[in-house]
C-alpha positions in Angstrom: 320.8 79.3 41.7 322.2 75.8 41.4 320.1 72.7 42.2 322.4 72.0 45.2 321.8 75.6 46.5 318.0 75.2 46.0 318.0 71.8 47.8 319.8 73.3 50.8 317.1 75.9 51.4 315.2 75.3 54.6 311.6 74.1 54.2 308.9 76.6 54.9 307.7 76.6 58.5 304.4 74.9 59.0 301.7 77.0 60.7 301.5 76.1 64.4 298.1 75.7 66.2 297.4 74.8 69.8 294.0 73.3 70.6 292.6 73.8 74.0 289.7 71.5 74.9 289.0 69.6 78.2 288.9 66.1 76.6 290.5 64.6 73.5 291.3 61.3 71.9 290.7 58.5 73.0 287.7 60.0 74.9 284.4 59.1 73.2 282.4 62.2 74.2 281.1 63.7 70.9 282.7 67.2 71.3 286.1 65.6 72.1 285.8 63.4 69.0 285.1 66.6 66.9 288.3 68.3 68.2 290.3 65.1 67.7 289.0 64.8 64.1 289.9 68.5 63.6 293.4 68.0 64.9 294.0 65.0 62.6 292.6 66.9 59.6 294.8 69.9 60.2 297.9 67.7 60.4 296.9 66.3 57.0 296.6 69.8 55.6 300.1 70.8 56.7 299.7 72.2 60.2 301.9 71.6 63.2 299.2 70.7 65.8 299.5 70.5 69.5 296.5 69.5 71.8 296.4 70.2 75.5 293.5 68.4 77.1 293.4 67.2 80.7 294.7 63.8 81.7 291.3 62.6 83.0 288.6 60.6 81.3 285.3 62.4 80.8 282.8 59.7 81.8 285.2 58.0 84.3 287.5 60.4 86.1 289.4 57.3 87.4 290.7 56.9 83.9 294.0 58.7 83.4 295.9 59.1 80.1 299.6 59.6 79.5 300.8 63.2 79.9 302.7 63.1 76.6 301.6 61.2 73.5 301.9 61.3 69.7 298.7 60.4 67.8 298.3 60.6 64.0 300.9 63.4 63.9 299.3 65.4 66.7 301.4 66.2 69.7 299.2 65.6 72.8 300.5 67.4 75.9 298.0 66.6 78.6 297.5 68.9 81.6 297.5 67.0 84.9 294.6 68.0 87.0 293.1 66.8 90.3 290.3 64.3 90.4 287.6 66.7 91.1 284.1 65.5 90.2 282.9 66.9 86.9 279.4 65.7 87.7 279.1 68.2 90.6 278.6 71.9 90.2 281.5 72.8 92.6 283.8 70.2 91.0 283.0 71.4 87.5 283.8 75.0 88.4 287.0 73.9 90.2 288.1 71.9 87.1 287.3 74.9 84.9 289.4 77.3 87.0 292.3 74.9 87.1 292.4 74.3 83.4 291.9 78.0 82.6 294.9 78.8 84.9 297.1 76.0 83.4 296.3 77.1 79.8 296.9 80.8 80.6 300.4 79.9 81.6 301.1 79.1 77.9 301.2 82.8 77.3 304.6 82.8 79.0 306.1 80.6 76.3 308.9 82.3 74.3 309.7 82.7 70.6 308.7 79.9 68.3 307.1 77.9 71.0 304.2 80.4 70.7 301.5 79.2 68.3 300.3 81.2 65.3 296.8 80.3 66.3 295.2 79.4 69.6 291.9 77.6 69.2 289.7 76.9 72.3 286.3 75.3 72.8 283.8 75.7 75.6 284.7 72.7 77.8 285.5 73.4 80.6 283.0 76.2 81.1 284.4 79.8 80.6 287.4 78.5 78.6 287.2 81.5 76.4 288.7 83.6 79.3 292.0 82.3 78.1 291.6 84.5 75.1 291.7 87.6 77.2 294.9 86.5 78.9 296.6 85.7 75.6 295.5 88.8 73.8 296.9 90.9 76.7 300.2 89.2 77.0 300.8 87.9 73.5 298.8 90.1 71.1 300.6 88.6 68.0 298.9 85.2 68.5 295.6 84.9 66.7 292.7 83.7 68.9 290.0 81.4 67.6 287.0 80.1 69.5 284.6 77.3 68.6 281.6 77.8 70.8 279.6 74.6 71.5 277.6 76.0 74.3 277.3 79.3 76.2 277.9 80.3 79.8 276.5 81.9 82.0 273.5 81.4 79.7 273.3 77.6 80.3 273.0 77.8 84.1 270.6 80.8 83.7 268.4 78.6 81.4 268.6 75.8 83.9 267.6 78.0 86.8 270.9 77.5 88.7 271.7 81.2 88.4 269.3 84.2 88.5 269.5 87.2 86.1 270.9 90.5 87.5 272.8 88.8 90.3 276.2 90.3 91.0 277.9 87.0 90.0 276.1 87.0 86.6 277.0 90.7 86.0 280.6 90.0 86.9 280.8 87.0 84.6 279.2 88.9 81.7 281.8 91.6 82.0 284.6 89.1 82.0 283.1 87.3 79.0 282.7 90.5 77.1 286.5 91.1 77.6 287.2 87.5 76.5 285.0 87.6 73.4 286.5 91.0 72.4 289.9 89.3 72.6 289.0 86.8 69.9 289.9 87.3 66.3 287.5 84.6 65.1 284.5 82.9 66.5 282.7 79.8 65.1 279.1 79.2 66.3 276.8 76.2 65.8 274.0 78.0 64.1 272.0 81.2 63.6 270.3 81.1 67.0 273.7 80.8 68.8 275.1 83.6 66.6 272.3 85.9 67.9 273.1 85.0 71.5 276.8 85.9 70.9 275.9 89.2 69.2 274.8 90.7 72.6 278.5 90.8 73.5 278.8 93.3 70.6 282.1 92.2 69.1 283.0 92.8 65.5 285.4 89.9 65.0 284.8 87.5 62.1 282.0 85.0 62.9 281.2 81.8 61.0 278.9 78.8 61.5 280.8 75.5 61.6 278.8 72.6 62.9 279.8 69.3 64.5 279.7 66.6 61.9 278.3 63.1 62.2 280.6 60.6 63.9 279.4 58.0 61.5 279.2 58.9 57.8 278.0 55.9 55.8 278.6 55.9 52.0 274.9 55.5 51.3 271.5 55.3 53.0 271.7 52.0 54.8 268.6 49.9 55.4 267.7 48.6 58.9 269.3 45.4 60.0 266.1 43.2 60.7 267.2 41.7 64.0 268.3 45.0 65.5 265.2 46.8 64.3 263.0 44.1 65.8 264.9 44.4 69.1 264.5 48.1 69.3 261.0 48.6 67.8 259.3 45.2 67.6 257.0 44.8 64.5 256.3 48.6 64.1 255.6 49.9 60.6 257.2 53.2 61.5 260.1 53.5 64.0 261.3 56.7 65.7 264.6 56.8 67.6 266.0 59.2 70.2 269.7 58.4 70.4 272.4 60.1 72.4 272.6 62.4 75.3 269.5 63.3 77.2 270.5 66.1 79.7 269.3 69.3 81.2 268.7 71.0 77.8 266.4 68.3 76.5 262.6 67.7 76.8 260.3 64.8 76.4 256.7 66.0 77.1 255.6 66.7 73.5 257.3 63.6 72.2 255.6 61.4 74.7 252.2 63.0 74.0 252.8 62.4 70.3 253.6 58.8 70.9 250.5 58.3 73.0 248.3 59.6 70.2 249.9 56.9 68.0 249.5 54.0 70.5 248.2 50.9 68.7 248.8 52.4 65.2 252.0 50.5 64.5 254.3 53.5 65.3 257.0 52.9 67.9 259.2 55.3 69.8 262.5 54.2 71.4 264.9 56.2 73.6 268.5 54.9 73.6 270.0 57.6 75.8 272.3 58.6 78.7 272.4 61.8 80.7 271.2 63.5 83.8 267.5 63.5 82.8 267.1 59.9 81.9 265.6 59.0 85.3 263.0 61.7 84.8 262.2 60.3 81.3 261.9 56.8 82.7 259.5 57.9 85.4 257.3 59.7 82.8 256.8 56.4 80.8 253.8 54.5 82.1 252.8 50.8 81.7 250.2 51.9 79.2 252.9 53.3 76.9 253.2 50.1 75.0 254.8 51.8 71.9 257.5 53.6 74.0 260.7 51.9 74.9 264.0 52.5 76.6 267.1 50.9 75.2 270.8 50.9 76.1 273.0 53.8 74.9 274.8 52.8 71.6 278.5 52.7 71.7 280.5 54.0 68.7 281.3 50.6 67.2 277.6 49.9 66.8 276.4 53.4 66.1 276.0 53.1 62.3 273.7 50.1 62.5 271.9 51.6 65.5 271.1 54.8 63.6 270.0 52.9 60.5 267.5 50.8 62.5 265.0 53.7 62.7 263.0 55.4 60.0 263.0 58.8 61.7 265.2 60.3 64.4 264.1 62.5 67.3 265.7 65.5 68.8 264.6 68.0 71.4 265.6 71.3 73.1 263.8 73.1 75.9 262.7 76.6 74.6 264.8 78.5 77.2 267.9 76.7 75.9 267.5 78.0 72.3 270.8 79.4 71.0 272.7 78.2 74.1 273.3 74.7 72.7 272.5 73.0 69.3 271.9 69.2 69.6 274.6 67.5 67.5 272.5 64.5 67.0 270.7 66.4 64.2 273.8 66.1 62.0 274.4 62.5 62.7 270.8 61.8 61.8 271.1 63.5 58.4 274.4 61.7 57.8 272.5 58.4 58.3 269.9 59.5 55.8 267.2 59.9 58.4 264.7 62.8 58.7 264.5 64.5 62.1 261.4 65.2 64.2 262.5 68.2 66.4 260.6 69.2 69.6 261.6 72.8 70.5 261.2 76.4 69.7 260.5 77.6 66.2 263.5 80.0 66.5 266.0 77.2 67.2 268.6 76.5 64.5 267.4 72.9 64.0 263.8 74.1 63.4 265.1 76.7 60.9 267.2 74.1 59.0 264.3 71.6 58.9 262.2 74.3 57.3 264.9 75.5 54.9 266.1 72.1 53.7 262.8 70.1 54.2 264.5 67.4 56.3 261.9 66.6 58.9 259.2 68.1 61.1 259.1 70.7 63.8 256.9 69.8 66.8 255.7 72.6 69.0 253.4 72.3 72.0 249.8 71.9 70.8 250.8 70.5 67.4 250.9 66.8 68.4 247.6 65.8 66.8 248.4 67.2 63.3 251.9 65.7 63.4 250.4 62.3 64.5 248.3 62.4 61.3 251.3 63.0 59.2 253.3 60.2 60.8 250.3 57.8 60.5 250.0 58.6 56.8 253.8 58.2 56.3 253.8 54.8 58.0 251.6 53.6 55.0 253.9 55.1 52.3 257.3 53.4 52.5 258.3 54.7 49.1 257.8 58.3 50.2 259.8 57.6 53.4 262.7 56.2 51.4 262.7 59.2 49.1 262.8 61.6 52.1 265.7 59.6 53.6 267.7 59.9 50.4 267.0 63.6 50.4 268.3 64.0 54.0 271.5 62.1 53.1 272.1 64.5 50.1 271.4 67.6 52.2 274.0 66.5 54.8 276.7 66.0 52.1 275.8 69.3 50.5 275.8 71.4 53.6 277.0 69.7 56.8 279.5 66.9 56.1 282.8 66.3 57.9 284.9 67.1 54.8 283.1 70.4 54.2 283.5 71.5 57.8 287.2 70.5 58.0 288.0 72.2 54.7 286.3 75.3 56.0 288.2 75.2 59.3 291.5 75.0 57.4 290.6 77.8 55.1 289.4 80.1 57.9 292.4 79.4 60.2 294.9 80.0 57.4 293.0 83.2 56.6 293.7 84.4 60.2 297.5 83.9 59.7 297.5 85.6 56.3 295.6 88.5 57.7 298.2 88.9 60.4 301.1 88.8 57.9 
């Protein structure tokens, strides 16, 4: 064939993916940031990417974004939805049903408008039901699901729903149908994988975790003025940074802090969420080594995380496998070990044991852990060595580049399997 004939050949069609998630760039909620990062990375790897979030802000539903926008090669086609309160149970359910209905209409697209892959998350709740609609109407489209949390398991853990009620049985049947419609499911860890197994579906399952929003190039030391502002003159500083909601607990952490009162070990909570008032009420005037600080915005996150020696994370035992606190990965990215209060079966507890990146705190173990922290406060060289180890573990197992490469590889595999 002549060069002219070769040059006139049409370029190969890029694989087309549609991302379904409630919120997206420029929203700063962590899961929206993860989906935005994923969209950008897939464009860079040769995908035609279309994102269909709602047009409302997550933290402020008065904020409205353009219905159509181009961002870093991603075509954002926002779904207009009413201003129903996401903070109320009724509003949250109404928003979910509205978005599920709007997304399900995509199945009526024709021809090349249909994507090769449809990838959905878990916000709004029950989003995975779209998989059942698509697989019924458009079986040629590959369905992928990235599970960040599980429903109805979350309201059951929170006591909002009761097991064996008709509503729960009905939702479970619908979800079994939806999960069986998926060709590929990514979970956030082994404990979530075990929760999903009860739906008894044999599709391909992988673990792909949310990466740290801030990934410094090295283990950064604390900025002295910020450290003093957050922790005073403490020799050892422990920080709980991020969301503090229904899934999180503080009892064991506060008990541990009280055992270390007067020992030069400080605990600071820089949090937001619907259990912050409960946390504030639990802190007494005698808790002189426990502080509350403002939530850190993204622009100051790297310095904020570096101000502490150790990071804190928690999960109420009944929430094990339903959510996996993403702050764990951001902590390791900053080169900080993690003290996790929760069930020994939780994914974070397992990773702490497997990779030696912190400590697991169970009820009744506060005194032994207080002794460990007190000893560590007098051994700065050992602490620095542990921080470097955490940084290396993150880049070997959990980094953004590793996760995005894995996403690209897995999603391309779905298309190749179809062909």
